[in-house]
Rosetta silent file (secondary structure, phi, psi, omega in degrees, C-alpha in Angstrom):
SEQUENCE: MARTKPAASSGAHPLSTIGSGLLIDGNVTGNGDLHLDGAVRGDVKVGHLIVGESGNIEGKVEAETIEVRGRIVGSIQGRQVKLQATAYVEGDITHDQLAIDVGAFFQGRCLQNRRAEAPAMTPHVASVGEAAPVAAPTPASTPIGAPNGAPSLDAYDMSALSDLK
SCORE:     score description
SCORE:     0.000 S_00000001
   1 L     0.000  126.953  178.149   29.294    6.313   -2.993 S_00000001
   2 E   -84.629  143.770  179.130   28.982    9.621   -4.736 S_00000001
   3 E  -110.121  139.752  175.616   27.219   12.458   -2.942 S_00000001
   4 L  -116.968 -179.092 -178.070   25.009   15.037   -4.597 S_00000001
   5 L   -62.162  143.313  177.297   23.389   18.220   -3.348 S_00000001
   6 H   -61.065  -22.543 -179.001   20.935   17.845   -0.436 S_00000001
   7 H   -62.922  -24.663  179.899   18.286   19.661   -2.529 S_00000001
   8 H   -78.611   -8.539 -176.189   17.867   16.488   -4.621 S_00000001
   9 L   -91.651  151.934  176.979   16.899   14.570   -1.500 S_00000001
  10 L   -87.380   -8.347 -179.419   13.407   14.131   -0.109 S_00000001
  11 L  -123.138 -162.708 -177.623   14.697   14.303    3.466 S_00000001
  12 L   -83.706  -14.273 -177.014   17.250   16.203    5.541 S_00000001
  13 L   -91.419  150.034  175.327   20.134   13.897    4.557 S_00000001
  14 L   -64.997  154.337 -179.396   22.177   14.212    1.373 S_00000001
  15 E   -84.965  124.846  175.020   21.336   11.770   -1.404 S_00000001
  16 E   -98.785  147.130 -179.235   23.849    8.947   -1.872 S_00000001
  17 E  -126.319  135.104  170.735   24.105    7.139   -5.195 S_00000001
  18 E  -109.479  113.469 -173.487   25.328    3.649   -6.000 S_00000001
  19 L   -70.728  166.609 -174.265   26.158    3.660   -9.713 S_00000001
  20 L   -66.565  -19.677  179.703   25.218    1.046  -12.279 S_00000001
  21 L   -88.968    0.886 -175.587   28.722   -0.452  -12.404 S_00000001
  22 L  -102.521  141.128  173.592   28.844   -1.294   -8.685 S_00000001
  23 E  -122.955  124.428  176.132   27.956   -4.547   -6.941 S_00000001
  24 E  -109.105  121.207  178.239   27.690   -4.598   -3.155 S_00000001
  25 E  -104.672   88.283 -176.243   27.789   -8.041   -1.603 S_00000001
  26 L   153.701 -179.073 -176.276   26.481   -7.298    1.904 S_00000001
  27 L   -83.968  149.301  175.020   24.012   -5.134    3.771 S_00000001
  28 E  -119.488  120.081 -179.425   23.523   -1.402    3.246 S_00000001
  29 E  -134.548  153.011  176.738   22.261    0.512    6.291 S_00000001
  30 L   163.362  172.866  179.222   21.950    4.131    7.293 S_00000001
  31 L   -95.602   -8.664 -174.969   19.553    7.007    7.951 S_00000001
  32 L   -78.962 -175.408  179.915   20.271    8.805    4.689 S_00000001
  33 E  -101.496  142.193 -174.391   18.599    8.738    1.300 S_00000001
  34 E  -132.001  132.730  169.417   19.831    6.341   -1.397 S_00000001
  35 E  -110.647  116.509 -174.270   19.480    6.209   -5.177 S_00000001
  36 E  -109.645  114.375  171.884   20.508    2.727   -6.318 S_00000001
  37 L  -109.587  -11.594  179.091   21.422    2.056   -9.941 S_00000001
  38 L   -91.573 -154.272 -177.583   23.854   -0.746   -9.095 S_00000001
  39 E  -124.136  142.447  176.265   23.271   -4.125   -7.463 S_00000001
  40 E  -130.299  125.273  171.244   23.053   -5.166   -3.818 S_00000001
  41 E  -106.347   90.850 -176.359   23.095   -8.755   -2.598 S_00000001
  42 L   156.530 -178.204 -178.052   21.959   -8.209    0.955 S_00000001
  43 L   -83.500  148.393  178.637   19.491   -6.208    2.993 S_00000001
  44 E  -124.257  121.610  178.240   18.970   -2.473    2.446 S_00000001
  45 E  -134.040  107.082 -177.656   17.734   -0.276    5.310 S_00000001
  46 L  -138.913  177.743  178.819   17.829    3.486    4.677 S_00000001
  47 L   -69.529  -56.650  179.700   15.680    6.584    5.215 S_00000001
  48 E  -136.294  139.356 -174.296   14.373    6.962    1.654 S_00000001
  49 E  -131.093  133.680  169.417   15.155    4.675   -1.292 S_00000001
  50 E  -121.867  121.221  174.851   14.923    5.007   -5.054 S_00000001
  51 E   -99.579  109.674 -179.166   15.795    1.890   -7.051 S_00000001
  52 L   -66.994  172.733 -177.462   16.656    3.084  -10.559 S_00000001
  53 L   -58.868  -32.155  177.927   15.815    1.158  -13.732 S_00000001
  54 L   -93.985    1.247 -179.843   19.186   -0.605  -13.671 S_00000001
  55 L   -73.755  147.198 -176.357   19.028   -1.119   -9.882 S_00000001
  56 E  -146.493  123.619  176.942   18.839   -4.642   -8.485 S_00000001
  57 E  -125.776  130.268  172.353   18.375   -5.767   -4.865 S_00000001
  58 E  -118.270   91.965 -177.683   18.337   -9.363   -3.668 S_00000001
  59 L   159.889 -178.699 -178.968   17.392   -9.075   -0.001 S_00000001
  60 L   -77.300  138.374 -178.816   15.053   -7.393    2.436 S_00000001
  61 E  -119.263  132.568  177.916   14.319   -3.685    1.839 S_00000001
  62 E  -141.948  125.950  178.140   13.218   -1.248    4.546 S_00000001
  63 E  -162.156  162.745  177.429   12.787    2.526    4.221 S_00000001
  64 E   -63.959  -52.419  175.253   10.306    5.291    5.007 S_00000001
  65 E  -125.177  140.619 -177.739    9.556    5.840    1.306 S_00000001
  66 E  -134.890  126.258  174.802   10.488    3.441   -1.481 S_00000001
  67 E  -120.297  121.842 -175.454   10.238    4.055   -5.222 S_00000001
  68 E  -112.555  120.384  172.026   11.034    1.051   -7.403 S_00000001
  69 L  -113.726  -19.032 -177.390   11.894    1.387  -11.082 S_00000001
  70 L  -105.263 -136.285 -170.137   14.255   -1.591  -11.156 S_00000001
  71 E  -121.730  131.803  172.714   14.271   -5.086   -9.631 S_00000001
  72 E  -132.682  126.995  172.145   13.807   -6.287   -6.046 S_00000001
  73 E  -117.891  102.997 -176.364   13.688   -9.931   -5.014 S_00000001
  74 L   148.922  171.575 -177.468   12.848   -9.949   -1.315 S_00000001
  75 L   -75.195  151.276 -179.616   10.417   -8.427    1.125 S_00000001
  76 E  -124.413  134.066  175.609    9.749   -4.677    1.175 S_00000001
  77 E  -134.307  120.392 -179.586    8.681   -2.670    4.202 S_00000001
  78 E  -161.821  158.743  177.757    7.924    1.036    3.971 S_00000001
  79 E   -69.863  -49.618  177.778    5.392    3.692    4.851 S_00000001
  80 E  -121.094  123.323 -179.487    4.957    4.773    1.205 S_00000001
  81 E  -125.369  131.442  178.107    5.818    2.319   -1.570 S_00000001
  82 E  -130.250  125.501  174.748    5.515    3.065   -5.296 S_00000001
  83 E  -103.170  113.862  178.913    6.175    0.554   -8.071 S_00000001
  84 L   -75.469  170.970 -176.026    6.807    2.379  -11.340 S_00000001
  85 L   -59.081  -27.818 -178.024    5.903    0.831  -14.715 S_00000001
  86 L   -91.621    3.488 -175.404    9.430   -0.617  -15.126 S_00000001
  87 L   -73.461  147.230  173.201    9.490   -2.256  -11.653 S_00000001
  88 E  -132.637  112.980 -177.063    9.965   -5.992  -11.097 S_00000001
  89 E  -129.873  126.555  171.869    9.227   -7.130   -7.533 S_00000001
  90 E  -120.089  107.232  179.459    9.107  -10.653   -6.123 S_00000001
  91 L   150.124  164.421 -179.391    8.257  -10.573   -2.427 S_00000001
  92 L   -75.675  146.346  178.132    5.753   -9.340    0.108 S_00000001
  93 E  -118.782  118.827  173.987    5.181   -5.604    0.544 S_00000001
  94 E  -103.358  126.324 -168.596    4.257   -4.249    3.976 S_00000001
  95 E  -153.765  164.578  165.661    3.067   -0.648    3.656 S_00000001
  96 E   -95.509  -43.815  179.512    0.810    2.184    4.792 S_00000001
  97 E  -130.505  135.396 -178.692    0.343    3.461    1.221 S_00000001
  98 E  -134.363  133.306  175.046    0.997    1.497   -1.973 S_00000001
  99 E  -129.538  131.817  179.234    0.851    2.609   -5.621 S_00000001
 100 E  -126.089  116.751  179.301    1.470    0.264   -8.545 S_00000001
 101 L   -75.121  153.981  175.046    1.742    1.710  -12.061 S_00000001
 102 L   -60.511  132.022  179.475    0.385   -0.140  -15.096 S_00000001
 103 L   103.009  -18.955  178.671    3.139   -2.358  -16.485 S_00000001
 104 L   -70.772  144.667  175.559    4.882   -3.069  -13.162 S_00000001
 105 E  -101.305  129.447  177.895    5.455   -6.731  -12.299 S_00000001
 106 E  -141.740  124.209  177.183    4.606   -7.736   -8.731 S_00000001
 107 E  -127.317  108.977 -179.261    4.498  -11.265   -7.329 S_00000001
 108 L   160.311 -163.783  179.695    3.758  -11.444   -3.614 S_00000001
 109 L  -111.303  146.967  172.786    1.370  -10.242   -0.946 S_00000001
 110 E  -100.613  120.059 -179.268    0.357   -6.687   -0.050 S_00000001
 111 E  -119.050  105.008 -177.787    0.159   -6.308    3.715 S_00000001
 112 E   -83.678  131.839  176.266   -1.224   -2.953    4.802 S_00000001
 113 L   -64.857  139.542  177.208   -0.198   -1.745    8.251 S_00000001
 114 L   -81.805  140.191  177.763   -3.181   -1.229   10.515 S_00000001
 115 L   -71.586  141.514 -178.940   -3.691    2.257   11.833 S_00000001
 116 L   -67.913  -31.577 -176.499   -3.206    2.551   15.590 S_00000001
 117 L  -110.194   75.369  177.385   -6.292    4.748   15.952 S_00000001
 118 L   -74.878  139.442 -179.776   -9.110    2.868   14.252 S_00000001
 119 L   -63.644  135.952 -179.260  -12.448    4.667   14.549 S_00000001
 120 L   -79.123  138.737  177.780  -14.630    3.139   17.251 S_00000001
 121 L   -89.644  113.160  178.912  -17.980    1.803   16.163 S_00000001
 122 L  -111.693  144.526  179.293  -20.625    3.254   18.497 S_00000001
 123 L   -66.580  145.956 -178.560  -24.291    2.406   18.315 S_00000001
 124 L   -99.798  128.645  177.395  -26.444    5.151   16.803 S_00000001
 125 L  -105.693  123.783 -178.319  -29.498    6.297   18.711 S_00000001
 126 L   -71.203  135.748  176.444  -32.147    7.934   16.528 S_00000001
 127 L   -99.884  171.631 -179.130  -33.293   11.357   17.653 S_00000001
 128 L   -60.783  132.378  178.518  -36.674   12.946   17.072 S_00000001
 129 L    97.691  -13.347  177.572  -37.151   13.760   13.412 S_00000001
 130 L   -82.693  153.683  178.007  -34.751   11.122   12.048 S_00000001
 131 L   -67.590  146.884  178.657  -35.995    8.398    9.735 S_00000001
 132 L   -70.929  149.869  177.752  -36.722    5.051   11.313 S_00000001
 133 L   -63.687  151.540 -179.779  -34.226    2.252   10.635 S_00000001
 134 L   -71.538  134.902 -179.477  -35.009   -0.052    7.722 S_00000001
 135 L   -71.874  158.610  177.771  -36.710   -3.277    8.770 S_00000001
 136 L   -64.624  152.131 -178.834  -35.141   -6.669    8.136 S_00000001
 137 L   -64.938  143.905  177.140  -36.085   -8.281    4.816 S_00000001
 138 L   -90.502  159.075  179.430  -39.193  -10.370    4.793 S_00000001
 139 H   -57.534  -28.640 -179.608  -39.262  -13.819    3.219 S_00000001
 140 H   -69.240  -27.219 -178.511  -41.356  -12.402    0.377 S_00000001
 141 H   -92.256   -0.086 -179.302  -38.558   -9.955   -0.567 S_00000001
 142 L   -97.638  120.066 -179.844  -35.832  -12.596   -0.522 S_00000001
 143 L   -69.517  155.782  178.259  -35.227  -14.245   -3.897 S_00000001
 144 L   -64.361  131.306  178.767  -34.901  -17.996   -4.110 S_00000001
 145 L    86.928    0.671  177.483  -31.274  -19.009   -3.660 S_00000001
 146 L   -72.356  136.639 -176.399  -30.187  -15.686   -2.067 S_00000001
 147 H   -71.470  134.940  172.819  -27.559  -16.350    0.598 S_00000001
 148 H    50.947   38.054  176.053  -28.569  -15.917    4.249 S_00000001
 149 H    69.716   24.689 -179.722  -31.837  -14.167    3.505 S_00000001
 150 L   -67.659  136.632  179.706  -30.220  -11.304    1.584 S_00000001
 151 L   -70.546  152.774  176.680  -32.792   -9.046   -0.098 S_00000001
 152 L   -76.432  165.967 -179.193  -32.878   -8.882   -3.853 S_00000001
 153 L   -69.198  -22.969 -178.334  -31.849   -5.698   -5.625 S_00000001
 154 L  -101.297   12.274  178.386  -35.421   -5.008   -6.691 S_00000001
 155 L   -89.394  137.742  179.119  -36.999   -5.523   -3.223 S_00000001
 156 L  -122.951  146.047  173.597  -38.279   -2.439   -1.377 S_00000001
 157 L   -97.777  106.148 -173.769  -39.278   -1.948    2.220 S_00000001
 158 H   -64.766  -29.074  179.845  -42.521    0.003    1.930 S_00000001
 159 H   -67.377  -33.668  177.986  -42.450    1.134    5.593 S_00000001
 160 H   -71.837  -32.509  179.445  -39.152    2.963    4.980 S_00000001
 161 H   -74.159  -20.297 -178.290  -40.586    4.641    1.884 S_00000001
 162 H   -66.872  -21.221  178.193  -43.609    5.970    3.822 S_00000001
 163 H   -73.764  -11.131 -175.873  -41.341    8.618    5.470 S_00000001
 164 H   -83.713   -3.696 -177.338  -40.775   10.253    2.083 S_00000001
 165 L   -65.225    0.000    0.000  -44.273   11.801    1.870 S_00000001
């Protein structure tokens, strides 16, 4: 693996490169950053990963940030995942943030990680001066065939409009 200057890296570790003429038959693991132009038959778990246009991974991929320009056949797990226009991915992607450029091929499921701190839904109590809540639709405002009594787009609740005077 050739090493380049740490300034080219997105993290604190130097960037390692696997060139286009190399094939690794086995797993690649570490905390550093990796630019892959070669091929890996096995799992890849690193800090930050860039799969170049000639890069090819057949196995599970896990990194903090993942940028794919080449080919991955296997599941991907990362906080930030970006599929560039030249990417070819077959497998599920588990992510916090996902970006897919026009032209990228993706076959699989997108599974977004749930945030640990979801906002709590608290009931709202109207204070003096606030508008009254909108009343439920009446049968007259529900079009024939509307599911579950849903109001039509052209139905108005006149009691809610009376506050606008």
